[in-house]
C-alpha positions in Angstrom: 18.0 -9.1 -0.7 18.1 -7.7 -4.6 14.8 -6.2 -4.3 16.0 -3.7 -2.0 17.9 -1.7 -5.1 14.6 -1.7 -7.2 12.8 -0.2 -4.1 15.5 2.2 -3.7 15.5 3.2 -6.8 11.7 3.7 -7.0 11.2 5.3 -3.8 13.8 7.8 -4.2 12.5 11.2 -5.3 9.0 9.2 -6.1 6.9 11.1 -8.3 4.9 10.4 -11.8 1.7 9.1 -13.0 -0.4 6.1 -11.7 -3.1 5.5 -14.3 -6.0 4.0 -11.5 -9.5 2.2 -11.8 -9.8 1.5 -8.5 -12.2 1.3 -5.6 -11.4 3.6 -2.6 -12.5 3.7 1.1 -15.9 4.4 2.1 -17.5 4.2 -1.8 -16.5 3.8 -5.2 -13.8 6.1 -5.5 -14.1 8.9 -8.3 -10.4 9.0 -9.0 -9.0 11.3 -11.5 -7.3 10.0 -14.5 -4.0 10.3 -12.9 -3.0 10.3 -9.4 0.7 11.4 -8.6 1.5 9.6 -5.7 2.7 5.8 -4.7 0.0 3.7 -4.1 -1.0 0.6 -2.2 -4.0 -1.1 -2.8 -5.4 -3.6 -0.5 -8.4 -6.2 -1.4 -10.7 -7.9 0.9 -9.4 -11.0 0.7 -5.6 -9.3 1.8 -4.3 -9.4 -1.8 -2.0 -6.1 -2.2 -1.3 -4.3 -5.3 1.7 -1.9 -5.3 2.2 0.8 -7.5 5.8 2.5 -8.0 6.3 5.4 -10.3 9.6 7.3 -10.6 11.6 9.4 -12.9 13.5 7.8 -15.8 14.9 10.5 -17.9 18.4 9.8 -17.9 20.9 8.4 -21.4 22.0 5.5 -19.0 18.4 4.3 -18.1 17.4 1.0 -19.6 13.9 -0.2 -19.5 14.9 -3.6 -20.7 17.4 -3.8 -17.9 14.9 -2.7 -15.3 12.6 -5.4 -16.6 15.0 -7.9 -16.2 15.8 -6.8 -12.8 12.3 -6.7 -11.4 11.9 -10.2 -13.1 14.5 -11.6 -11.1 14.0 -10.7 -8.1 10.5 -11.7 -8.7 11.7 -14.9 -9.1 14.7 -15.3 -6.4 11.6 -14.4 -3.5 9.0 -16.3 -4.9 11.8 -19.4 -4.7 12.3 -19.4 -1.2 8.7 -19.6 -0.6 8.2 -23.0 -2.4 5.9 -24.3 0.3 3.1 -21.6 -1.5 0.0 -22.9 -3.3 0.2 -19.5 -5.3 3.5 -17.1 -6.0 4.0 -14.6 -3.2 4.8 -12.0 -5.6 3.9 -11.1 -9.6 5.1 -8.8 -11.6 2.3 -6.9 -13.5 3.8 -4.4 -15.8 7.3 -2.7 -16.1 6.6 0.0 -18.8 7.7 3.6 -19.3 4.8 6.3 -19.3 4.1 9.4 -21.4 6.8 10.7 -23.6 9.6 8.1 -21.3 10.6 10.1 -19.0 8.5 8.1 -16.5 8.7 4.7 -15.4 5.7 2.6 -13.9 6.4 -1.0 -12.0 3.0 -2.6 -10.8 3.7 -5.9 -8.4 0.7 -7.7 -7.1 1.7 -9.4 -3.8 -0.6 -12.5 -2.8 -1.2 -11.4 0.6 -0.3 -8.4 3.1 3.0 -10.3 4.7 4.4 -11.2 1.2 4.4 -7.5 0.5 5.6 -6.8 4.0 8.7 -9.4 3.7 9.3 -8.4 0.2 9.6 -4.6 0.6 10.8 -4.4 4.3 8.1 -2.7 5.8 4.9 -3.4 8.0 1.4 -4.2 6.5 -1.2 -5.8 8.2 -4.8 -6.4 7.2 -7.3 -8.3 10.1 -9.1 -7.6 12.8 -7.8 -6.3 16.0 -8.0 -9.8 17.7 -5.6 -10.9 15.1 -3.6 -7.8 15.2 -2.7 -8.7 18.9 -2.4 -12.1 18.2 0.7 -11.3 16.3 2.0 -9.2 18.8 1.3 -5.9 17.2 0.1 -3.2 19.6 -3.0 -1.2 18.3 -3.0 2.7 18.6 -6.6 3.4 20.4 -5.5 7.4 20.0 -7.3 7.6 16.7 -9.3 10.4 15.1 -12.5 10.4 13.4 -12.0 10.4 9.4 -14.9 12.3 8.6 -13.7 15.3 10.3 -10.5 14.6 12.6 -12.1 15.1 15.7 -11.2 12.7 18.7 -12.8 9.3 18.1 -15.3 8.5 21.4 -13.9 5.9 23.3 -16.9 4.0 23.8 -17.6 3.7 20.2 -14.0 3.2 19.2 -13.9 0.4 21.2 -17.0 -1.2 19.6 -15.6 -0.8 16.5 -12.6 -2.2 17.4 -14.4 -5.6 18.2 -16.1 -6.3 15.3 -14.0 -4.2 12.2 -10.9 -4.9 9.8 -7.4 -2.7 10.6 -4.7 -1.8 8.7 -1.6 -1.0 9.8 1.5 -0.2 8.0 4.4 2.3 8.2 4.4 2.5 4.2 4.1 6.1 3.0 1.6 6.0 0.8 -1.9 6.8 -0.5 -3.8 3.6 0.7 -7.1 2.7 -1.0 -8.8 0.2 1.5 -11.5 -2.4 0.8 -14.0 -1.1 3.2 -15.3 2.1 4.5 -12.9 4.2 7.0 -14.3 5.3 10.1 -10.9 6.0 12.1 -7.5 7.0 11.4 -4.3 7.7 13.1 -3.8 11.9 13.8 -2.4 13.4 11.1 -3.2 11.0 8.4 -5.8 12.5 6.7 -9.0 10.8 4.1 -8.5 12.1 0.1 -11.3 13.6 -1.5 -11.4 10.4 -3.6 -11.8 7.9 -0.6 -7.9 7.0 -0.4 -6.1 7.2 3.1 -3.2 9.6 2.6 -0.1 8.5 4.3 2.2 9.4 2.2 3.7 12.4 4.5 3.7 10.2 7.1 6.9 8.9 8.8 5.8 6.5 11.1 3.2 3.6 11.8 -0.4 4.5 10.7 -3.7 3.0 11.8 -6.8 2.6 9.7 -10.1 1.1 11.2 -12.6 0.3 8.5 -16.5 0.0 8.8 -16.4 -3.6 8.6 
């Protein structure tokens, strides 16, 4: 599908500025004015906002052309889901940042399935029972989000019974709708409450406190 062209362009050497005012994992996140990483924001109702930023400093780059391509691909994607009550994906903004050397594309997805399909990545949000029903493997080799120590098996089992999970292979800062209890080994909590999965090259599991 054509959206892979946008993804390839915007994720190659991804860097830049994201202007955010969001609630992170745990409590109201005290984010710096600028965050230098790609980010996914998962809301309580499952909606997802994706922020992609990359350099845009070549003479032959054209913002109008990029905007047209992003919007056309959104239309093509939505046209394949005519049964949906709302568009699976909407383009919020395509804009140059700062002195124009950076470009930012913000896309809003109706749910995690829409994000996963469009970006050809894994992104699940829900309970353990829902994950298993979809054929997903729920990783139990998790560590405490607070200090990185291995999770106590009994406490982890109880938490898995009633709380929500995010399972994804997206390399990004993940902003969660609920406080984070446990995360995959090798993944760290950012000081502002996000889960830093930006260096992960595999599937990351996040278990939240609700």
